[in-house]
C-alpha positions in Angstrom: -0.1 0.1 0.2 1.1 3.3 -1.1 0.4 6.2 1.4 -0.5 9.4 -0.7 -1.0 13.1 1.1 -2.3 15.5 -0.6 -1.6 18.9 0.2 -5.0 20.7 -0.8 -7.6 23.5 -0.6 -8.0 23.9 -3.9 -10.4 22.4 -7.0 -7.5 20.4 -8.3 -6.5 19.1 -5.0 -9.7 17.6 -4.9 -10.1 17.0 -8.4 -6.9 14.6 -7.6 -8.4 12.9 -4.5 -11.7 12.1 -6.6 -9.7 10.6 -9.2 -7.5 8.8 -7.5 -9.6 7.4 -4.6 -10.2 4.2 -6.1 -6.6 3.4 -7.6 -5.5 -0.3 -6.3 -2.7 0.0 -3.9 -3.2 3.5 -3.4 -4.3 5.4 0.4 -5.4 8.9 -0.3 -4.9 11.5 2.7 -6.0 15.0 1.9 -4.6 17.7 4.2 -6.5 20.8 4.7 -5.8 24.2 6.6 -8.9 24.7 8.3 -9.3 27.8 7.5 -12.9 27.5 5.6 -15.7 26.6 8.3 -17.5 24.1 5.4 -15.1 22.9 3.0 -16.4 21.1 0.1 -16.8 17.3 0.5 -13.2 15.2 -0.4 -12.8 11.6 -1.2 -10.4 9.8 0.9 -9.2 10.7 4.1 -8.9 14.2 5.7 -6.8 16.1 8.1 -7.7 19.5 9.0 -5.8 22.4 10.9 -1.8 22.2 9.2 1.3 20.5 10.9 3.1 23.6 12.7 5.5 24.2 9.7 8.1 22.3 8.0 9.4 20.5 11.3 5.8 19.1 12.1 4.9 17.8 8.9 8.5 16.3 8.6 7.4 14.4 11.7 3.6 13.5 10.6 5.1 12.2 7.2 7.6 10.0 9.8 4.5 8.6 11.9 2.1 8.4 9.2 4.5 6.7 6.6 3.6 8.6 3.9 5.2 7.9 0.8 4.6 10.7 -1.9 3.4 14.1 -1.6 1.4 16.2 -3.8 1.3 20.0 -3.2 -1.6 21.1 -4.4 -2.4 24.4 -2.3 -3.2 28.2 -3.7 -0.6 29.6 -6.2 0.2 32.4 -3.1 0.6 29.6 -0.1 4.1 30.2 -0.7 5.0 29.7 2.7 3.1 26.1 3.3 4.8 24.9 -0.4 8.3 25.7 0.7 7.4 23.8 4.1 6.2 21.2 1.7 9.8 21.0 0.0 11.7 21.0 3.1 9.8 18.6 4.9 10.0 15.9 2.2 13.4 16.6 1.8 14.2 15.7 5.4 12.2 12.8 5.3 13.1 11.4 1.9 10.0 11.6 0.3 9.2 12.0 -3.5 6.9 15.2 -4.0 5.5 17.6 -6.2 4.1 21.0 -6.8 0.6 21.6 -8.5 0.7 25.3 -9.7 -1.7 26.2 -12.2 -0.9 28.5 -14.7 -1.3 32.5 -13.9 -3.7 34.2 -16.2 -2.8 36.2 -18.7 -3.5 39.6 -20.1 -6.4 39.5 -23.0 -7.2 42.4 -26.0 -9.2 44.6 -23.9 -7.9 44.1 -20.3 -6.7 47.1 -18.3 -4.6 45.7 -15.7 -2.2 47.5 -13.4 0.4 45.1 -12.3 1.9 45.4 -9.0 4.0 43.4 -6.9 2.1 42.8 -3.6 -0.9 44.0 -1.6 0.5 47.1 -0.2 0.9 48.5 -3.9 -2.2 47.3 -4.6 -3.6 49.6 -2.0 -1.7 52.6 -3.3 -3.1 51.9 -6.5 -6.8 52.2 -5.5 -6.9 55.5 -3.3 -10.4 57.1 -3.4 -12.0 54.2 -5.2 -15.0 51.9 -5.0 -12.9 48.7 -5.0 -14.0 45.1 -5.1 -11.7 43.2 -3.7 -11.2 39.5 -4.2 -8.2 38.7 -2.2 -10.1 36.3 0.7 -10.1 37.4 4.4 -6.6 37.2 6.0 -4.7 39.9 4.2 -7.4 42.9 4.4 -4.8 44.6 7.0 -2.6 46.0 3.8 -6.1 48.4 3.3 -6.6 49.7 6.8 -7.0 53.4 7.2 -8.0 54.3 3.6 -11.1 56.6 4.6 -11.1 57.7 0.9 -11.6 54.4 -0.2 -14.7 52.1 -0.5 -14.7 48.3 -0.4 -17.0 45.7 -2.0 -15.2 42.5 0.6 -16.3 39.1 -0.9 -15.2 36.0 1.4 -16.1 32.4 1.5 -16.9 32.4 4.9 -17.9 36.2 7.3 -15.2 36.9 9.5 -15.8 36.4 13.1 -14.6 40.2 13.4 -15.1 42.8 11.1 -12.9 43.9 8.8 -10.4 46.5 9.7 -11.5 48.9 6.9 -13.4 52.0 7.4 -15.7 51.8 4.7 -16.9 48.3 3.3 -19.8 45.9 2.6 -18.7 42.1 2.9 -20.4 39.2 0.9 -20.3 35.8 1.1 -19.6 33.6 -2.2 -18.1 30.2 -3.4 -16.5 29.9 -6.9 -17.0 29.1 -9.6 -19.1 32.5 -10.5 -20.6 33.7 -13.7 -19.7 36.8 -15.7 -22.9 37.7 -16.0 -23.2 37.4 -12.2 -20.2 39.5 -11.7 -21.0 41.8 -13.8 -24.2 42.7 -12.3 -22.5 42.5 -8.8 -20.2 45.2 -9.9 -22.6 47.3 -11.8 -24.8 47.2 -8.4 -22.0 48.3 -6.2 -20.7 50.9 -8.6 -17.2 49.4 -8.9 -14.7 51.1 -10.4 -11.8 49.0 -9.7 -10.7 45.3 -9.0 -8.3 43.9 -7.0 -7.4 40.2 -7.3 -4.1 38.2 -6.9 -3.2 36.2 -10.0 -4.6 33.1 -9.1 -5.4 31.4 -12.3 -7.8 28.8 -13.0 -11.2 28.8 -14.1 -13.2 29.0 -10.7 -12.8 32.8 -10.1 -11.9 34.0 -13.5 -15.2 35.5 -14.2 -14.4 38.5 -12.1 -11.5 39.0 -14.8 -13.7 38.7 -17.7 -16.4 40.8 -16.4 -13.8 43.7 -15.4 -12.7 43.2 -18.8 -16.6 43.7 -20.0 -17.2 46.7 -18.4 -13.6 48.2 -18.9 -13.1 48.6 -15.6 -9.1 48.1 -14.4 -8.0 45.4 -12.2 -5.0 45.9 -10.0 -3.4 41.9 -10.4 -0.9 41.0 -7.8 1.6 39.4 -8.9 2.4 35.5 -7.8 5.4 34.9 -5.1 8.3 33.0 -6.9 7.4 29.2 -7.7 8.2 26.8 -5.1 11.4 24.7 -4.6 11.6 21.0 -6.3 9.3 19.5 -9.2 6.3 21.2 -10.8 3.3 20.3 -12.6 0.6 22.5 -14.2 -2.8 20.4 -14.5 -4.2 17.8 -12.7 -3.7 15.6 -15.3 0.3 15.8 -15.0 -0.2 15.5 -11.5 -2.0 12.2 -12.1 1.2 10.9 -15.0 3.7 11.7 -12.0 1.9 9.6 -9.4 1.2 6.7 -11.6 5.0 7.0 -12.1 6.1 7.3 -8.9 3.8 4.8 -7.2 5.1 1.9 -9.7 
């Protein structure tokens, strides 16, 4: 029996777990950070809450007898991905990072490329902003009394966001272009802030901004993680099939 650990939290991770759940000779466990109150159902065993850094992950790999690791976290989860690389190297476990390709600027896109959220905040002063970066990094926009923010999160935060003027809505991808256009029009949005996450589940906001001729402040990705990288579920399954043999 080969023990596979998927570091999850994305649609791709769920897809890998689903497609490998019935593979003979393979036991699949998915680890979630535990930040979402009602995560999507997953095939196989599920761990929630993380490991406590690279050392904690290495201890788990040893104790659980993990043979292979697939890191299919969010492209901006740089710390987690580096912890995976460090832990796997320490224990001698083969791993691969599934990193979906970033979005590419198309004709009609009005992107403002920025290096981080601090630069994004500087670019939206005095605007009505659709903020689609999750709830953990809203502090970067704190104190901006001349801006108004529409904040979309999967789960409403327990405490109000640290924003002077805002409205919070809950939403879980995938989204539709028509739905995103209607949302932006209803709230009179004039700029969108997004991380370049890639994938199809949240791309509708980018297409909607293009259709409405709105600028998008696009936060660049962190450097790629250490170790082998694949770009799709199909490439991940091929890697797994090769390493399971």
